[in-house]
C-alpha positions as CSV (number, residue, x, y, z in Angstrom):
1,X,-16.9,-9.3,-4.2
2,X,-14.1,-10.4,-6.3
3,X,-13.6,-14.3,-6.3
4,X,-9.7,-15.6,-6.1
5,X,-9.6,-19.2,-7.4
6,X,-6.8,-21.2,-5.5
7,X,-5.6,-24.7,-5.2
8,X,-3.8,-26.3,-2.0
9,X,-1.8,-29.7,-2.0
10,X,-1.8,-31.7,1.1
11,X,1.2,-33.7,0.3
12,X,1.0,-37.2,2.0
13,X,4.3,-39.4,3.2
14,X,2.9,-42.2,4.9
15,X,1.1,-40.8,8.3
16,X,2.6,-37.5,8.0
17,X,1.5,-34.5,5.8
18,X,3.7,-31.6,4.4
19,X,2.6,-28.0,5.9
20,X,4.6,-24.7,5.2
21,X,4.9,-21.2,7.1
22,X,4.1,-18.5,4.9
23,X,7.2,-15.9,4.2
24,X,5.4,-12.7,2.9
25,X,2.2,-10.7,3.0
26,X,-0.5,-9.5,5.6
27,X,-0.8,-13.3,6.9
28,X,3.3,-13.7,7.2
29,X,4.1,-16.6,9.1
30,X,0.5,-18.2,9.2
31,X,0.6,-22.0,8.4
32,X,-0.7,-23.6,5.5
33,X,-1.0,-26.0,2.7
34,X,1.5,-25.1,-0.5
35,X,-0.1,-24.3,-3.5
36,X,-1.2,-21.0,-5.2
37,X,-3.6,-19.3,-7.6
38,X,-5.1,-20.8,-10.6
39,X,-4.0,-19.4,-13.7
40,X,-6.5,-18.4,-16.8
41,X,-7.1,-21.7,-18.6
42,X,-5.5,-23.9,-16.3
43,X,-6.9,-26.9,-14.5
44,X,-6.7,-26.8,-10.9
45,X,-4.7,-30.3,-11.1
46,X,-2.2,-28.3,-13.5
47,X,-2.2,-25.1,-11.5
48,X,-1.1,-27.1,-8.2
49,X,1.6,-29.0,-10.2
50,X,2.9,-26.0,-11.3
51,X,2.9,-24.2,-8.2
52,X,4.6,-27.0,-6.3
53,X,7.3,-27.1,-9.1
54,X,7.9,-23.0,-8.6
55,X,7.5,-23.1,-4.8
56,X,9.3,-26.2,-4.0
57,X,11.1,-27.3,-6.6
58,X,9.7,-30.5,-6.5
59,X,7.1,-32.9,-8.6
60,X,3.9,-34.5,-7.3
61,X,1.2,-36.7,-8.1
62,X,-2.1,-35.0,-7.9
63,X,-5.0,-37.4,-6.1
64,X,-8.3,-37.3,-5.2
65,X,-9.7,-33.6,-3.8
66,X,-9.8,-33.6,0.0
67,X,-12.2,-30.5,0.3
68,X,-13.5,-27.5,-1.6
69,X,-13.0,-24.2,0.7
70,X,-15.4,-21.3,-0.1
71,X,-14.8,-18.5,2.5
72,X,-15.0,-14.5,2.5
73,X,-12.5,-12.7,3.3
74,X,-11.8,-9.0,3.8
75,X,-11.9,-7.9,0.6
76,X,-12.6,-11.0,-1.6
77,X,-14.1,-14.5,-1.8
78,X,-11.7,-17.0,-1.4
79,X,-12.4,-20.8,-3.4
80,X,-9.8,-23.1,-2.6
81,X,-9.6,-26.5,-3.7
82,X,-7.3,-28.8,-1.6
83,X,-6.0,-32.4,-3.1
84,X,-4.1,-35.1,-1.4
85,X,-0.7,-35.3,-3.4
86,X,2.5,-37.6,-3.3
87,X,5.8,-36.4,-3.9
88,X,7.4,-38.2,-7.0
89,X,10.8,-36.3,-7.3
90,X,12.5,-33.4,-5.8
91,X,13.5,-32.3,-2.2
92,X,10.9,-30.0,-1.2
93,X,13.2,-27.0,-1.2
94,X,11.7,-23.7,0.4
95,X,11.9,-21.0,-2.3
96,X,9.1,-18.5,-1.0
97,X,7.8,-20.1,2.5
98,X,9.6,-19.0,5.6
99,X,9.6,-22.7,7.3
100,X,7.8,-26.3,7.0
101,X,7.5,-29.3,8.8
102,X,6.0,-32.9,8.4
103,X,3.2,-33.5,10.8
104,X,1.5,-36.7,11.8
105,X,-2.2,-36.6,12.2
106,X,-1.7,-36.3,16.1
107,X,0.8,-33.1,15.7
108,X,-1.6,-31.2,13.2
109,X,-2.8,-29.0,15.3
110,X,0.4,-28.1,17.0
111,X,1.0,-25.0,14.5
112,X,-1.2,-21.9,13.8
113,X,-3.1,-22.6,10.9
114,X,-4.2,-19.8,8.5
115,X,-8.4,-19.7,8.8
116,X,-9.2,-21.5,5.1
117,X,-6.4,-24.0,6.0
118,X,-8.0,-24.8,9.3
119,X,-11.0,-26.0,7.5
120,X,-8.9,-28.2,5.3
121,X,-7.4,-29.4,8.4
122,X,-10.5,-30.2,10.0
123,X,-11.9,-32.5,7.0
124,X,-8.5,-34.1,7.0
125,X,-9.0,-35.0,10.4
126,X,-12.3,-36.6,9.9
127,X,-11.2,-37.9,6.9
128,X,-8.1,-39.7,7.5
129,X,-8.9,-43.2,8.2
130,X,-10.9,-43.8,5.4
131,X,-8.7,-42.1,3.0
132,X,-5.9,-44.2,4.3
133,X,-7.1,-47.3,3.5
134,X,-5.5,-49.3,0.9
135,X,-7.3,-50.4,-2.1
136,X,-8.8,-53.7,-2.3
137,X,-8.7,-54.0,-5.7
138,X,-6.7,-52.6,-8.6
139,X,-6.6,-52.9,-12.6
140,X,-4.1,-51.9,-15.2
141,X,-5.4,-51.7,-18.7
142,X,-2.9,-51.7,-21.6
143,X,-4.2,-50.2,-25.0
144,X,-1.3,-50.7,-27.5
145,X,-0.6,-48.5,-30.8
146,X,-1.0,-49.0,-34.3
147,X,1.5,-51.9,-35.0
148,X,3.0,-51.7,-31.2
149,X,1.2,-54.5,-29.8
150,X,1.2,-55.4,-26.3
151,X,4.1,-57.7,-26.4
152,X,6.4,-55.2,-27.7
153,X,9.2,-54.0,-25.0
154,X,7.4,-50.7,-23.5
155,X,3.9,-52.5,-23.0
156,X,5.1,-55.9,-22.2
157,X,7.4,-54.9,-19.3
158,X,4.8,-52.6,-18.1
159,X,2.4,-54.9,-18.0
160,X,4.9,-57.6,-15.8
161,X,5.6,-54.7,-13.5
162,X,2.1,-53.8,-12.7
163,X,1.5,-57.8,-12.1
164,X,4.6,-58.1,-9.8
165,X,2.9,-55.5,-7.8
166,X,-0.7,-57.3,-7.3
167,X,-2.2,-55.4,-10.2
168,X,-4.9,-57.2,-12.3
169,X,-3.6,-56.9,-15.9
170,X,-6.1,-56.3,-19.0
171,X,-4.6,-56.3,-22.3
172,X,-6.9,-54.8,-25.1
173,X,-5.4,-56.4,-28.4
174,X,-7.5,-54.2,-30.9
175,X,-6.6,-53.9,-34.7
176,X,-8.0,-53.2,-38.3
177,X,-6.4,-49.8,-39.0
178,X,-6.4,-48.1,-42.2
179,X,-3.0,-48.1,-43.9
180,X,-0.2,-45.5,-44.0
181,X,-1.6,-43.6,-41.2
182,X,1.8,-41.6,-39.9
183,X,1.5,-38.1,-41.2
184,X,-2.3,-38.5,-42.2
185,X,-4.0,-37.2,-39.4
186,X,-7.6,-37.9,-40.5
187,X,-6.3,-41.7,-40.5
188,X,-5.1,-40.9,-37.0
189,X,-8.3,-40.1,-35.8
190,X,-10.0,-42.7,-37.8
191,X,-7.9,-45.3,-36.1
192,X,-8.4,-43.9,-32.6
193,X,-12.2,-43.8,-33.1
194,X,-11.3,-47.4,-34.1
195,X,-9.3,-48.4,-31.1
196,X,-11.9,-46.8,-28.8
197,X,-15.0,-49.1,-30.3
198,X,-13.3,-51.8,-29.9
199,X,-12.2,-50.9,-26.7
200,X,-15.4,-50.4,-25.4
201,X,-16.7,-53.8,-26.7
202,X,-13.5,-55.3,-24.8
203,X,-14.1,-53.5,-21.7
204,X,-18.1,-53.7,-21.4
205,X,-18.3,-56.4,-18.3
206,X,-15.7,-54.5,-16.6
207,X,-17.2,-53.3,-13.2
208,X,-14.9,-50.1,-12.6
209,X,-16.9,-49.3,-9.4
210,X,-15.4,-52.5,-7.7
211,X,-11.9,-50.9,-8.2
212,X,-10.1,-48.7,-6.0
213,X,-7.3,-48.1,-8.5
214,X,-7.5,-47.6,-12.0
215,X,-4.3,-47.1,-14.3
216,X,-4.4,-47.0,-18.1
217,X,-0.7,-47.9,-19.9
218,X,-1.2,-46.7,-23.3
219,X,1.0,-46.3,-26.4
220,X,0.4,-43.6,-29.4
221,X,-2.9,-44.2,-30.9
222,X,-3.7,-46.1,-27.5
223,X,-2.9,-42.8,-25.9
224,X,-5.8,-41.0,-27.4
225,X,-8.2,-43.9,-26.7
226,X,-7.3,-44.1,-23.1
227,X,-8.0,-40.5,-22.8
228,X,-11.5,-40.8,-24.4
229,X,-12.5,-44.0,-22.7
230,X,-11.9,-42.6,-19.4
231,X,-13.3,-39.3,-20.1
232,X,-16.8,-40.7,-21.3
233,X,-16.9,-42.9,-18.4
234,X,-15.9,-40.7,-15.7
235,X,-13.1,-42.6,-14.4
236,X,-10.9,-41.6,-11.6
237,X,-7.8,-43.0,-13.1
238,X,-4.1,-42.5,-13.6
239,X,-2.1,-42.7,-16.9
240,X,1.1,-43.7,-18.3
241,X,1.5,-42.3,-21.9
242,X,3.8,-43.7,-24.1
243,X,4.8,-41.7,-27.1
244,X,1.4,-39.7,-26.9
245,X,0.6,-37.4,-30.2
246,X,-0.8,-34.3,-30.5
247,X,-4.5,-35.5,-30.1
248,X,-3.8,-37.2,-26.9
249,X,-3.9,-34.2,-25.2
250,X,-7.6,-33.3,-26.4
251,X,-9.0,-34.9,-23.3
252,X,-8.3,-34.0,-19.6
253,X,-5.5,-36.0,-18.0
254,X,-5.4,-35.7,-14.4
255,X,-2.8,-37.6,-13.3
256,X,-0.8,-38.4,-16.2
257,X,3.1,-39.1,-17.1
258,X,4.1,-39.1,-20.7
259,X,7.3,-40.6,-22.4
260,X,8.6,-38.7,-25.5
261,X,11.5,-39.4,-27.9
262,X,13.3,-36.5,-29.4
263,X,13.2,-38.3,-32.8
264,X,9.8,-39.4,-32.7
265,X,8.3,-38.7,-36.4
266,X,4.9,-38.7,-35.0
267,X,4.9,-36.0,-32.5
268,X,7.1,-32.5,-32.7
269,X,9.0,-32.6,-29.3
270,X,8.6,-28.9,-28.8
271,X,4.6,-29.5,-29.2
272,X,4.3,-32.5,-26.9
273,X,6.3,-30.1,-24.4
274,X,4.2,-27.4,-24.8
275,X,1.0,-29.6,-24.3
276,X,2.3,-31.3,-21.3
277,X,3.0,-28.3,-19.4
278,X,-0.2,-26.8,-20.7
279,X,-1.6,-29.9,-19.1
280,X,0.5,-30.5,-15.9
281,X,1.5,-33.9,-17.3
282,X,5.5,-34.4,-16.3
283,X,7.2,-35.6,-19.4
284,X,10.5,-37.8,-19.7
285,X,12.4,-37.7,-23.0
286,X,14.7,-39.8,-24.4
287,X,17.0,-38.3,-26.6
288,X,17.2,-39.2,-30.1
289,X,14.6,-42.2,-29.6
290,X,12.1,-42.9,-32.2
291,X,8.1,-43.8,-32.0
292,X,9.3,-47.0,-30.1
293,X,11.5,-45.3,-27.8
294,X,14.5,-46.5,-29.5
295,X,17.5,-45.2,-31.2
296,X,19.1,-48.0,-33.1
297,X,22.1,-48.4,-30.7
298,X,21.1,-51.8,-29.2
299,X,23.1,-51.5,-25.9
300,X,21.9,-47.7,-25.3
301,X,17.9,-49.1,-26.0
302,X,18.5,-51.6,-23.5
303,X,19.9,-48.7,-20.9
304,X,17.1,-46.5,-22.1
305,X,14.9,-49.2,-21.6
306,X,15.7,-50.0,-18.1
307,X,15.9,-46.4,-17.4
308,X,11.9,-46.1,-18.6
309,X,10.7,-49.4,-16.7
310,X,12.5,-47.8,-13.4
311,X,10.3,-44.8,-13.5
312,X,7.2,-46.6,-14.5
313,X,7.8,-48.8,-11.4
314,X,8.1,-45.5,-9.3
315,X,5.0,-44.3,-10.9
316,X,3.2,-47.4,-9.8
317,X,4.5,-47.6,-6.4
318,X,3.8,-43.7,-5.6
319,X,-0.1,-44.7,-6.9
320,X,-0.1,-47.8,-4.1
321,X,1.6,-45.7,-1.8
322,X,-0.9,-42.8,-2.0
323,X,-3.8,-44.7,-1.9
324,X,-2.6,-46.7,1.2
325,X,-2.1,-43.3,2.7
């Protein structure tokens, strides 16, 4: 029997979830969590972000998995991965569905769910209270770049924002990189190894299991370090990636957000766009900005910095909202 792998988004807004009514096919009019098929080479998280953009014209943050549904249909086996999600941008415009509703948990049985989605609904009802609990502790780790230290604008103000929202902020001031790294990918990888080794030493006493929310805020080579460290320690976390480089995308980047300038000499814009699309990473672009997201026009740079920090704050608040349910 053929297996079809799909993903579904349990989009939450406080005590409500978003349900859609199918507008096509043999199961037309049935209610479901929005989503769709996983394309070859896609991660479930990337597929889900793509499907919601295509079906609902919206951007989402993909969170923890609710349930893996395995079900035999008439002529195929359905494997459906369901994830909690938070709306980041857009207005959930229906492009393929017939109707949609925001349902409170006490209203969730008021619609006729499709069989696979009904399994997810039962799990959702069981897990609702536990999943909705706010995290007890949250930590933001700041990983700088080569020459772009934690006291530079992007990292300094991101750290201040995190502190204002109640995050414990840990800054990792590594260094000792080889000279003339730009454009030399061998030296870039050597620098990433140096940064990772120093990060391991500085964070070796951190008890990650004690934190309900983990956020890495990184810059340039630090974005490579963040992905490598999170992967090595199997951390469930989010990433804010300032001016990522090509090697950044060598690691799984679930729930990551990237910022790039079109005049960045360290990273080609079209390459970064392609890698972000492939990884399902939302990308925020600053036109004519360099590797520090600066243009050389002071007033313009101040305005751009304000725009970037507003987005960073929104991302942090979205994570807190999702954790709080």
